[in-house]
N, C-alpha and C positions, 0 to 999 in steps of 0.2 A: 033208507032215507037218508041222503048225503046231510052230516052234520061240520056249523059254520060256525067260526068265531071270529070276534072283532075285539081288539086293545088298541086306543090309544096313545099316542106318544108323544111328544113336544108338536103337535099342532096336527100331525097327522094319522091317519088309522091304516093299521094291518089287521088284513080280512082272514082269515086259516079257511079256508074251504078241502073237508076230505075230500083225497081222489078220490077218482074215476077212470074210467078208459082213455076218455077226451084227455086226463091230464098223465097220464103213465109216461108215456113217450119222454113230458118234459123232466118230470122226475129221474128217470134214467139215463137222461142227457147229463142232467145239471151234475147226478152223482159219479158220472164218470168223464166228465170234466174236469171234477175236484178229486180223481183218485180215490173214491168212495165207492162201499159195494154197493151194486146194482143188481144182482143175478136174483135174487128173493123177490123182487119189489112188486110183480105182479103174482105171486101165489098168498099176497097178505094185502091189497092195496088199499083197505080199511083202513090199514093203523098208521096211514100217510097222506099229510098234510102240504097245499101247495098254500103259501101264505102270498098276498097280493097288495100291491100300493095302488091305489085308483084303481086302474084293470088289468095292468100290468104285475107279472108273477116274479114275484124276488126272491122266494127260497123256498126251499121246504124243512119239511121234520117229519118224526115219526115214534109214535110211540106204542110198545106190545104189551098188549097187560097177561100178566102172569098173575091171577089171582089180586093179593094186595101190594107187588112186587110189578115195577116196570122197566123198559130196556127203551131208553131215550135213545133213538139214532137216525143216522143221516142229518143233522140238522147243515143246511147250508146253505148261504146267502151268496146271489149272483155278487159275481165282482165291481160289476159298475154298483151296485146299490151299498158293497160295504162303509161302515163307518158314521151309518146314517142312525143305528140304534137298534135294525134291525135283526141281528143277532136277540141280541137281549130282548127283544119285545116278542120273537118267533120262542124263543126256548121257555119264556115268563106265557105264554099263552097256551104250549104246550105241556107245562108243570100242571097249569092251571083247570086244563081240559084231563090229563091224568088223574089229576083231585077229585074233581068231579065226577067221575067213574068210579073211583072206591080204590085207588094205587094210593100207598100209605112212601114209598121207596121207589125213586127210579134211579136206576142203573144206564150208565153208557162205559164204550170202551173209546178212546181214541189213541193215535198217535201223532194231531198234529194242535193240539187245543184244549191241550190242561190248563193254561193259564184265564183262557175263556171261561173254562166253566171252573176252577175254583174262586176265580172273581163271584161267582154267581152262585155261590154255598155250596160247590156241589165240592166232595174231599175225598183222596185218594182210599181207598179198600184194596185190600187182598183179593186177588183174582180166584183164589180160590176156597173165598168166605162165601162168595154171592151162591145165594138159595138155586136149589139144584133146575128150578124151571128156568131161570136165564140162563145156567151155564148150560144148558141141553139147546139154545135156542142157536139158530144157523149161526148169526154173529155172533158170539161167545163161541161156536162150536167150530165153524170152521171159514169163516169171512173176513175177521180182526186177528191181526199175526197176533200171536202171544208177546208180543212185545208192547204190545199198545196200552195203557193205560188205564186201571179201570179205576170209576169215580163211582161216587154215590152220594144222592140228597135225599132229607126222607122232608115228607111233603107236609 
């Protein structure tokens, strides 16, 4: 069954819908347009969500679960929808989803959005001390460069 969540912000509703076969091309295209890894999306589509306002998709994000730890990944908002608080709402919704699923700590890698995430409660974390289950993910192991900044947030 496809999961769906809604978040109200500034008088608008942002709805997250779990990815399915019909949304995978959109996810891959948006990731590629923003120079984010898309190679492994089809391997685990259930980890990804599409964010909608009204009926229009405005962004995507994902959470991979590894016991009490999670990997926040591929958070991106359409360029035309940026500056409206959708990135913040999307992150909050993904964090709430992760916490409801029993995830206690989220980790992420970024090369471009350190300021965004640190402004939302994430702190820099030594990549070598991340739990082994997270280090062994495709994202950590091969998709993101070793120069990417590692961030962590307890939920």
